[in-house]
A tleap script that builds the chain and sets N, CA, C and O, in Angstrom:
source leaprc.protein.ff14SB
mol = sequence {
  NMET SER ILE SER LYS LYS LEU LYS GLY HIE
  ALA VAL ASN ALA PHE ASN ILE ALA LYS GLU
  PRO PHE ASP LYS THR PHE ASP LEU ALA ARG
  ILE HIE SER GLU LYS LEU LYS GLU ARG ILE
  ASP MET LYS ILE GLN GLU ARG ALA LEU LEU
  ASN LEU LYS ALA GLU LEU ALA MET ARG HIE
  LYS SER LEU ASP ASN TYR THR ASP GLU GLU
  ILE GLU ILE MET LEU SER SER GLU LYS HIE
  LYS VAL ILE ASP ASP LEU LYS THR LYS SER
  LEU VAL GLY ALA LEU ALA LEU LEU GLY LEU
  ASP PHE LEU CVAL
}
set mol.1.N position { 150.457 -109.972 152.655 }
set mol.1.CA position { 149.496 -109.118 153.518 }
set mol.1.C position { 149.019 -109.786 154.620 }
set mol.1.O position { 148.540 -110.916 154.714 }
set mol.2.N position { 149.260 -108.753 155.614 }
set mol.2.CA position { 148.767 -109.346 157.270 }
set mol.2.C position { 147.144 -108.652 156.793 }
set mol.2.O position { 146.608 -108.111 155.825 }
set mol.3.N position { 146.804 -109.137 158.336 }
set mol.3.CA position { 145.268 -108.897 158.373 }
set mol.3.C position { 144.971 -107.137 158.889 }
set mol.3.O position { 144.098 -106.417 158.404 }
set mol.4.N position { 145.571 -106.895 159.553 }
set mol.4.CA position { 145.291 -105.395 159.785 }
set mol.4.C position { 145.894 -104.572 158.198 }
set mol.4.O position { 145.918 -103.345 158.300 }
set mol.5.N position { 146.116 -104.842 157.532 }
set mol.5.CA position { 146.218 -104.211 156.268 }
set mol.5.C position { 145.129 -104.612 155.654 }
set mol.5.O position { 144.650 -103.638 155.071 }
set mol.6.N position { 144.544 -105.486 155.502 }
set mol.6.CA position { 143.535 -105.987 154.751 }
set mol.6.C position { 142.298 -105.140 155.331 }
set mol.6.O position { 141.509 -104.509 154.628 }
set mol.7.N position { 142.259 -105.240 156.844 }
set mol.7.CA position { 141.351 -104.595 157.517 }
set mol.7.C position { 141.309 -102.989 156.832 }
set mol.7.O position { 140.383 -102.516 156.173 }
set mol.8.N position { 142.516 -102.366 157.177 }
set mol.8.CA position { 142.645 -100.942 156.841 }
set mol.8.C position { 141.924 -100.752 155.367 }
set mol.8.O position { 141.196 -99.851 154.951 }
set mol.9.N position { 142.483 -102.129 154.651 }
set mol.9.CA position { 141.845 -101.479 152.873 }
set mol.9.C position { 140.343 -101.361 153.001 }
set mol.9.O position { 139.780 -100.394 152.488 }
set mol.10.N position { 139.685 -102.250 153.630 }
set mol.10.CA position { 138.480 -102.538 153.631 }
set mol.10.C position { 137.702 -101.461 154.321 }
set mol.10.O position { 136.619 -101.019 153.936 }
set mol.11.N position { 138.325 -101.113 155.309 }
set mol.11.CA position { 137.893 -100.047 156.003 }
set mol.11.C position { 137.850 -98.681 155.148 }
set mol.11.O position { 136.810 -98.132 154.784 }
set mol.12.N position { 138.889 -98.321 154.945 }
set mol.12.CA position { 139.423 -97.657 153.519 }
set mol.12.C position { 137.898 -97.351 152.988 }
set mol.12.O position { 137.112 -96.418 153.150 }
set mol.13.N position { 137.865 -98.652 152.244 }
set mol.13.CA position { 137.012 -98.601 150.677 }
set mol.13.C position { 135.627 -98.551 151.198 }
set mol.13.O position { 134.836 -98.128 150.355 }
set mol.14.N position { 134.978 -98.932 152.610 }
set mol.14.CA position { 133.830 -99.082 153.110 }
set mol.14.C position { 133.560 -97.498 153.346 }
set mol.14.O position { 132.436 -97.078 153.070 }
set mol.15.N position { 134.578 -96.566 153.865 }
set mol.15.CA position { 134.649 -95.253 154.073 }
set mol.15.C position { 134.238 -94.445 153.190 }
set mol.15.O position { 133.336 -93.643 153.429 }
set mol.16.N position { 134.834 -94.531 152.042 }
set mol.16.CA position { 134.711 -93.631 150.604 }
set mol.16.C position { 133.262 -94.255 150.345 }
set mol.16.O position { 132.371 -93.466 150.034 }
set mol.17.N position { 132.947 -95.689 150.457 }
set mol.17.CA position { 131.173 -95.622 149.717 }
set mol.17.C position { 130.498 -95.137 150.083 }
set mol.17.O position { 129.540 -94.781 149.396 }
set mol.18.N position { 130.649 -94.735 151.855 }
set mol.18.CA position { 129.750 -94.187 152.416 }
set mol.18.C position { 130.074 -92.289 152.102 }
set mol.18.O position { 129.331 -91.310 152.169 }
set mol.19.N position { 131.342 -92.436 151.802 }
set mol.19.CA position { 131.145 -90.518 152.084 }
set mol.19.C position { 130.355 -90.009 150.732 }
set mol.19.O position { 129.657 -88.996 150.691 }
set mol.20.N position { 130.653 -91.106 149.393 }
set mol.20.CA position { 130.293 -90.691 148.296 }
set mol.20.C position { 129.044 -89.913 148.273 }
set mol.20.O position { 129.062 -88.798 147.751 }
set mol.21.N position { 127.860 -90.426 148.834 }
set mol.21.CA position { 126.765 -89.998 148.489 }
set mol.21.C position { 126.394 -88.772 149.606 }
set mol.21.O position { 125.332 -88.151 149.558 }
set mol.22.N position { 127.495 -88.520 150.662 }
set mol.22.CA position { 126.884 -86.927 151.488 }
set mol.22.C position { 127.695 -86.266 150.884 }
set mol.22.O position { 127.743 -85.141 151.384 }
set mol.23.N position { 128.662 -86.429 149.695 }
set mol.23.CA position { 129.368 -85.506 149.105 }
set mol.23.C position { 128.433 -84.993 147.911 }
set mol.23.O position { 128.326 -83.831 147.521 }
set mol.24.N position { 127.825 -86.056 147.451 }
set mol.24.CA position { 126.827 -85.302 146.386 }
set mol.24.C position { 125.379 -84.632 147.021 }
set mol.24.O position { 124.580 -84.027 146.307 }
set mol.25.N position { 125.249 -84.780 148.027 }
set mol.25.CA position { 124.042 -84.499 148.795 }
set mol.25.C position { 124.792 -82.583 148.748 }
set mol.25.O position { 124.373 -81.537 148.252 }
set mol.26.N position { 125.981 -82.937 149.510 }
set mol.26.CA position { 126.416 -81.493 149.755 }
set mol.26.C position { 126.656 -80.275 148.294 }
set mol.26.O position { 126.423 -79.113 147.962 }
set mol.27.N position { 127.290 -81.565 147.801 }
set mol.27.CA position { 127.046 -80.672 146.215 }
set mol.27.C position { 126.047 -80.225 145.738 }
set mol.27.O position { 126.092 -79.069 145.316 }
set mol.28.N position { 124.853 -80.961 145.646 }
set mol.28.CA position { 123.797 -80.385 145.418 }
set mol.28.C position { 123.072 -79.215 145.937 }
set mol.28.O position { 122.715 -78.230 145.290 }
set mol.29.N position { 122.892 -79.463 147.258 }
set mol.29.CA position { 122.636 -78.007 147.671 }
set mol.29.C position { 123.369 -76.975 147.564 }
set mol.29.O position { 122.955 -75.829 147.739 }
set mol.30.N position { 124.837 -77.361 147.185 }
set mol.30.CA position { 125.754 -75.695 146.980 }
set mol.30.C position { 125.328 -75.588 145.461 }
set mol.30.O position { 125.582 -74.548 144.852 }
set mol.31.N position { 124.782 -76.484 144.929 }
set mol.31.CA position { 124.158 -76.289 143.263 }
set mol.31.C position { 122.979 -75.077 143.357 }
set mol.31.O position { 122.917 -73.899 143.005 }
set mol.32.N position { 122.268 -75.836 143.890 }
set mol.32.CA position { 120.682 -75.329 144.560 }
set mol.32.C position { 121.096 -73.776 144.842 }
set mol.32.O position { 120.701 -72.849 144.135 }
set mol.33.N position { 121.856 -73.640 145.854 }
set mol.33.CA position { 121.878 -72.227 146.250 }
set mol.33.C position { 122.693 -71.334 145.495 }
set mol.33.O position { 122.831 -70.181 145.903 }
set mol.34.N position { 123.167 -71.657 144.607 }
set mol.34.CA position { 123.939 -70.807 143.905 }
set mol.34.C position { 122.873 -70.564 142.382 }
set mol.34.O position { 123.125 -69.519 141.783 }
set mol.35.N position { 122.148 -71.135 141.988 }
set mol.35.CA position { 120.987 -71.178 141.408 }
set mol.35.C position { 120.192 -70.242 142.011 }
set mol.35.O position { 119.883 -69.234 141.375 }
set mol.36.N position { 119.744 -70.435 143.326 }
set mol.36.CA position { 118.643 -69.456 144.188 }
set mol.36.C position { 119.412 -68.055 144.286 }
set mol.36.O position { 118.844 -66.965 144.213 }
set mol.37.N position { 120.678 -68.229 144.449 }
set mol.37.CA position { 121.223 -66.728 144.722 }
set mol.37.C position { 121.209 -65.993 143.498 }
set mol.37.O position { 120.979 -64.786 143.422 }
set mol.38.N position { 121.591 -67.145 142.053 }
set mol.38.CA position { 121.200 -65.971 140.896 }
set mol.38.C position { 119.772 -65.565 140.620 }
set mol.38.O position { 119.526 -64.596 139.902 }
set mol.39.N position { 118.984 -66.174 141.089 }
set mol.39.CA position { 117.308 -65.721 140.486 }
set mol.39.C position { 117.246 -64.774 141.347 }
set mol.39.O position { 116.871 -63.717 140.838 }
set mol.40.N position { 117.528 -64.707 142.787 }
set mol.40.CA position { 117.193 -63.656 143.624 }
set mol.40.C position { 117.869 -62.290 142.881 }
set mol.40.O position { 117.314 -61.225 142.610 }
set mol.41.N position { 119.347 -62.736 142.640 }
set mol.41.CA position { 119.873 -61.090 142.007 }
set mol.41.C position { 119.011 -60.848 140.259 }
set mol.41.O position { 118.901 -59.691 139.854 }
set mol.42.N position { 118.680 -61.567 139.719 }
set mol.42.CA position { 118.045 -61.496 138.558 }
set mol.42.C position { 116.567 -60.650 139.200 }
set mol.42.O position { 116.132 -59.714 138.528 }
set mol.43.N position { 116.053 -60.927 140.140 }
set mol.43.CA position { 114.406 -60.053 140.660 }
set mol.43.C position { 114.665 -58.876 140.834 }
set mol.43.O position { 113.947 -57.917 140.551 }
set mol.44.N position { 116.095 -58.868 141.486 }
set mol.44.CA position { 116.501 -57.274 142.120 }
set mol.44.C position { 116.705 -56.681 141.085 }
set mol.44.O position { 116.139 -55.593 140.984 }
set mol.45.N position { 117.386 -57.045 140.178 }
set mol.45.CA position { 117.778 -56.277 138.615 }
set mol.45.C position { 116.639 -55.855 138.034 }
set mol.45.O position { 116.465 -54.663 137.782 }
set mol.46.N position { 115.753 -56.779 137.762 }
set mol.46.CA position { 114.147 -56.416 136.882 }
set mol.46.C position { 113.750 -55.224 138.148 }
set mol.46.O position { 113.557 -54.104 137.676 }
set mol.47.N position { 113.649 -55.295 139.228 }
set mol.47.CA position { 112.836 -54.277 139.928 }
set mol.47.C position { 113.450 -53.561 139.824 }
set mol.47.O position { 112.769 -52.659 139.336 }
set mol.48.N position { 114.871 -53.061 139.993 }
set mol.48.CA position { 115.694 -52.036 139.890 }
set mol.48.C position { 115.254 -50.916 138.717 }
set mol.48.O position { 114.885 -49.742 138.763 }
set mol.49.N position { 115.471 -51.833 137.705 }
set mol.49.CA position { 115.011 -51.441 136.243 }
set mol.49.C position { 113.853 -50.634 136.061 }
set mol.49.O position { 113.871 -49.477 135.642 }
set mol.50.N position { 112.851 -51.281 136.388 }
set mol.50.CA position { 111.286 -50.714 136.364 }
set mol.50.C position { 111.273 -50.002 137.164 }
set mol.50.O position { 110.477 -49.149 136.771 }
set mol.51.N position { 111.838 -49.544 138.671 }
set mol.51.CA position { 112.004 -48.702 139.293 }
set mol.51.C position { 112.937 -47.089 138.250 }
set mol.51.O position { 112.764 -45.882 138.082 }
set mol.52.N position { 113.613 -47.857 137.959 }
set mol.52.CA position { 114.485 -46.787 137.271 }
set mol.52.C position { 113.338 -46.060 135.864 }
set mol.52.O position { 113.325 -44.883 135.502 }
set mol.53.N position { 112.650 -46.979 135.422 }
set mol.53.CA position { 111.938 -46.747 134.459 }
set mol.53.C position { 110.918 -45.531 134.775 }
set mol.53.O position { 110.534 -44.476 134.270 }
set mol.54.N position { 110.711 -46.357 135.959 }
set mol.54.CA position { 109.369 -45.130 136.323 }
set mol.54.C position { 109.979 -43.886 136.851 }
set mol.54.O position { 109.378 -42.843 136.591 }
set mol.55.N position { 110.928 -43.825 137.457 }
set mol.55.CA position { 111.430 -42.468 137.678 }
set mol.55.C position { 111.940 -41.819 136.807 }
set mol.55.O position { 111.970 -40.608 137.023 }
set mol.56.N position { 112.461 -42.248 135.668 }
set mol.56.CA position { 112.549 -41.810 134.595 }
set mol.56.C position { 111.353 -40.741 133.818 }
set mol.56.O position { 111.460 -39.603 133.362 }
set mol.57.N position { 110.097 -41.778 133.920 }
set mol.57.CA position { 109.053 -41.516 133.146 }
set mol.57.C position { 108.532 -40.152 134.204 }
set mol.57.O position { 108.048 -39.186 133.615 }
set mol.58.N position { 108.618 -40.100 135.491 }
set mol.58.CA position { 108.214 -38.997 136.375 }
set mol.58.C position { 109.033 -37.547 135.428 }
set mol.58.O position { 108.551 -36.465 135.092 }
set mol.59.N position { 110.489 -38.151 135.215 }
set mol.59.CA position { 111.015 -36.761 134.920 }
set mol.59.C position { 110.556 -36.521 133.866 }
set mol.59.O position { 110.420 -35.299 133.925 }
set mol.60.N position { 110.093 -36.934 132.596 }
set mol.60.CA position { 109.853 -36.955 130.951 }
set mol.60.C position { 111.030 -37.400 130.559 }
set mol.60.O position { 111.310 -36.572 129.693 }
set mol.61.N position { 112.087 -38.291 130.613 }
set mol.61.CA position { 113.395 -38.438 130.281 }
set mol.61.C position { 113.405 -40.210 129.929 }
set mol.61.O position { 112.779 -40.965 130.672 }
set mol.62.N position { 114.017 -40.631 128.980 }
set mol.62.CA position { 114.246 -42.230 128.572 }
set mol.62.C position { 115.584 -42.051 128.539 }
set mol.62.O position { 116.268 -41.028 128.566 }
set mol.63.N position { 115.917 -43.463 128.464 }
set mol.63.CA position { 116.954 -44.134 128.524 }
set mol.63.C position { 118.341 -43.518 127.826 }
set mol.63.O position { 119.510 -43.332 128.164 }
set mol.64.N position { 117.305 -43.267 126.371 }
set mol.64.CA position { 118.453 -42.618 125.736 }
set mol.64.C position { 119.251 -41.090 125.604 }
set mol.64.O position { 119.987 -40.502 124.812 }
set mol.65.N position { 118.539 -40.848 127.036 }
set mol.65.CA position { 119.591 -39.023 127.401 }
set mol.65.C position { 120.269 -39.390 127.934 }
set mol.65.O position { 121.069 -38.497 128.210 }
set mol.66.N position { 120.682 -40.782 128.568 }
set mol.66.CA position { 121.859 -40.750 129.138 }
set mol.66.C position { 123.188 -42.029 128.985 }
set mol.66.O position { 122.841 -43.164 128.661 }
set mol.67.N position { 124.267 -41.808 129.172 }
set mol.67.CA position { 125.522 -42.607 128.838 }
set mol.67.C position { 125.290 -43.752 129.659 }
set mol.67.O position { 124.859 -43.706 130.812 }
set mol.68.N position { 125.708 -45.179 128.777 }
set mol.68.CA position { 125.721 -46.270 129.552 }
set mol.68.C position { 126.606 -46.153 130.873 }
set mol.68.O position { 126.835 -47.065 131.666 }
set mol.69.N position { 126.966 -45.094 130.927 }
set mol.69.CA position { 128.098 -45.062 132.540 }
set mol.69.C position { 127.300 -44.410 133.468 }
set mol.69.O position { 127.438 -44.681 134.661 }
set mol.70.N position { 126.208 -43.310 132.975 }
set mol.70.CA position { 124.988 -42.579 134.088 }
set mol.70.C position { 123.921 -43.767 133.979 }
set mol.70.O position { 123.269 -43.980 135.001 }
set mol.71.N position { 123.728 -44.375 133.126 }
set mol.71.CA position { 122.404 -45.409 133.500 }
set mol.71.C position { 123.281 -46.817 134.107 }
set mol.71.O position { 122.592 -47.727 134.569 }
set mol.72.N position { 124.282 -46.920 134.099 }
set mol.72.CA position { 125.026 -47.920 135.367 }
set mol.72.C position { 124.898 -47.606 136.386 }
set mol.72.O position { 124.664 -48.524 137.172 }
set mol.73.N position { 124.968 -46.200 136.960 }
set mol.73.CA position { 125.260 -45.817 138.096 }
set mol.73.C position { 124.360 -45.148 138.537 }
set mol.73.O position { 124.604 -44.410 139.491 }
set mol.74.N position { 122.898 -45.209 137.912 }
set mol.74.CA position { 121.546 -45.066 138.522 }
set mol.74.C position { 120.846 -45.898 138.755 }
set mol.74.O position { 119.883 -45.753 139.508 }
set mol.75.N position { 121.204 -47.200 138.058 }
set mol.75.CA position { 120.668 -48.772 138.390 }
set mol.75.C position { 121.447 -49.246 139.072 }
set mol.75.O position { 120.967 -50.327 139.413 }
set mol.76.N position { 122.501 -49.106 139.562 }
set mol.76.CA position { 123.118 -49.370 140.931 }
set mol.76.C position { 122.416 -48.808 141.861 }
set mol.76.O position { 121.903 -49.451 142.776 }
set mol.77.N position { 122.306 -47.369 141.706 }
set mol.77.CA position { 121.571 -46.799 143.189 }
set mol.77.C position { 120.052 -47.567 143.358 }
set mol.77.O position { 119.591 -48.148 144.341 }
set mol.78.N position { 119.556 -47.372 142.224 }
set mol.78.CA position { 118.222 -48.091 142.586 }
set mol.78.C position { 118.468 -49.730 142.527 }
set mol.78.O position { 117.377 -50.246 142.284 }
set mol.79.N position { 119.042 -50.288 142.601 }
set mol.79.CA position { 119.466 -51.740 143.109 }
set mol.79.C position { 119.698 -51.626 144.676 }
set mol.79.O position { 118.840 -52.062 145.444 }
set mol.80.N position { 120.606 -51.166 145.040 }
set mol.80.CA position { 120.973 -50.764 146.494 }
set mol.80.C position { 119.391 -50.272 147.306 }
set mol.80.O position { 119.197 -50.706 148.441 }
set mol.81.N position { 118.638 -49.631 146.843 }
set mol.81.CA position { 117.461 -48.926 147.132 }
set mol.81.C position { 116.423 -49.934 147.615 }
set mol.81.O position { 115.789 -49.911 148.670 }
set mol.82.N position { 116.376 -50.938 146.497 }
set mol.82.CA position { 115.553 -52.308 146.332 }
set mol.82.C position { 115.868 -53.468 147.635 }
set mol.82.O position { 115.102 -53.942 148.473 }
set mol.83.N position { 117.322 -53.677 147.392 }
set mol.83.CA position { 117.578 -54.215 148.788 }
set mol.83.C position { 117.338 -53.384 149.866 }
set mol.83.O position { 116.190 -53.610 150.251 }
set mol.84.N position { 117.790 -52.655 150.442 }
set mol.84.CA position { 117.384 -51.998 151.740 }
set mol.84.C position { 115.987 -51.918 151.664 }
set mol.84.O position { 115.602 -51.800 152.827 }
set mol.85.N position { 115.003 -51.920 150.884 }
set mol.85.CA position { 113.793 -51.881 151.254 }
set mol.85.C position { 113.475 -53.406 151.352 }
set mol.85.O position { 112.437 -53.721 151.934 }
set mol.86.N position { 114.065 -54.121 150.970 }
set mol.86.CA position { 113.901 -55.897 150.841 }
set mol.86.C position { 114.205 -55.922 152.340 }
set mol.86.O position { 113.433 -56.627 152.990 }
set mol.87.N position { 115.223 -55.264 153.062 }
set mol.87.CA position { 115.838 -55.760 153.839 }
set mol.87.C position { 114.773 -54.903 155.110 }
set mol.87.O position { 114.884 -55.522 156.169 }
set mol.88.N position { 114.145 -54.106 155.203 }
set mol.88.CA position { 113.475 -53.281 155.989 }
set mol.88.C position { 112.175 -54.037 156.359 }
set mol.88.O position { 111.800 -54.325 157.496 }
set mol.89.N position { 111.536 -54.313 155.143 }
set mol.89.CA position { 110.396 -55.377 154.956 }
set mol.89.C position { 110.035 -56.388 155.258 }
set mol.89.O position { 108.913 -56.894 155.287 }
set mol.90.N position { 111.922 -57.065 155.735 }
set mol.90.CA position { 111.909 -58.499 156.315 }
set mol.90.C position { 111.764 -57.998 157.854 }
set mol.90.O position { 110.769 -58.155 158.562 }
set mol.91.N position { 113.087 -57.303 158.243 }
set mol.91.CA position { 112.990 -57.008 159.699 }
set mol.91.C position { 111.413 -57.018 160.240 }
set mol.91.O position { 110.917 -57.799 161.052 }
set mol.92.N position { 110.768 -55.889 159.527 }
set mol.92.CA position { 109.515 -55.481 159.988 }
set mol.92.C position { 108.555 -56.775 159.440 }
set mol.92.O position { 107.441 -56.403 159.073 }
set mol.93.N position { 108.716 -57.689 159.370 }
set mol.93.CA position { 107.963 -58.690 159.180 }
set mol.93.C position { 108.344 -60.316 160.582 }
set mol.93.O position { 107.781 -61.127 161.316 }
set mol.94.N position { 109.515 -59.903 160.169 }
set mol.94.CA position { 109.930 -60.540 161.692 }
set mol.94.C position { 109.587 -60.202 163.025 }
set mol.94.O position { 109.348 -61.000 163.931 }
set mol.95.N position { 109.578 -58.746 163.094 }
set mol.95.CA position { 109.198 -58.129 164.153 }
set mol.95.C position { 107.618 -58.568 164.400 }
set mol.95.O position { 107.313 -59.133 165.450 }
set mol.96.N position { 106.730 -58.310 163.484 }
set mol.96.CA position { 105.594 -58.480 163.526 }
set mol.96.C position { 105.147 -60.176 163.810 }
set mol.96.O position { 104.183 -60.542 164.482 }
set mol.97.N position { 106.117 -61.046 163.111 }
set mol.97.CA position { 105.767 -62.424 163.740 }
set mol.97.C position { 106.472 -62.721 164.973 }
set mol.97.O position { 106.084 -63.714 165.588 }
set mol.98.N position { 107.384 -62.083 165.424 }
set mol.98.CA position { 107.403 -62.226 167.145 }
set mol.98.C position { 106.220 -61.385 167.839 }
set mol.98.O position { 105.938 -61.631 169.012 }
set mol.99.N position { 105.561 -60.446 167.159 }
set mol.99.CA position { 104.517 -59.749 168.606 }
set mol.99.C position { 105.266 -58.438 168.900 }
set mol.99.O position { 104.934 -57.764 169.875 }
set mol.100.N position { 106.093 -58.122 168.226 }
set mol.100.CA position { 106.910 -56.917 168.642 }
set mol.100.C position { 106.530 -55.947 167.680 }
set mol.100.O position { 107.485 -55.536 167.020 }
set mol.101.N position { 105.125 -55.321 167.321 }
set mol.101.CA position { 105.044 -54.509 166.367 }
set mol.101.C position { 105.289 -53.149 166.872 }
set mol.101.O position { 105.205 -52.256 166.029 }
set mol.102.N position { 105.624 -52.757 168.287 }
set mol.102.CA position { 105.535 -51.934 169.158 }
set mol.102.C position { 107.063 -51.048 168.691 }
set mol.102.O position { 107.122 -49.839 168.915 }
set mol.103.N position { 107.845 -51.533 168.259 }
set mol.103.CA position { 109.388 -51.596 167.810 }
set mol.103.C position { 109.340 -50.907 166.575 }
set mol.103.O position { 110.062 -49.913 166.484 }
set mol.104.N position { 108.401 -51.336 165.273 }
set mol.104.CA position { 108.146 -50.597 164.378 }
set mol.104.C position { 107.885 -49.140 164.137 }
set mol.104.O position { 107.643 -48.737 162.999 }
savepdb mol mol.pdb
quit
């Protein structure tokens, strides 16, 4: 085996050894971001369900009065309302942080 092939082999091994911790770091970040997304979705779902129950209580109705499909549609609508509300509050907060409260 020639010296250049040995050096190439050692260089590839060194590269693989150095690359492994970086791959693990990126995998860890990806896993944590997925967990965070799941937790955020769960909190949004909880808030939407709470809002739906409050709205039904104001109408003097309960979840038993509706079919599963109707509940799913209403829950989806409430979920969109919660997300829109979060977006609006985030924008207002960012504008206030930048000192642009006159745009609100």
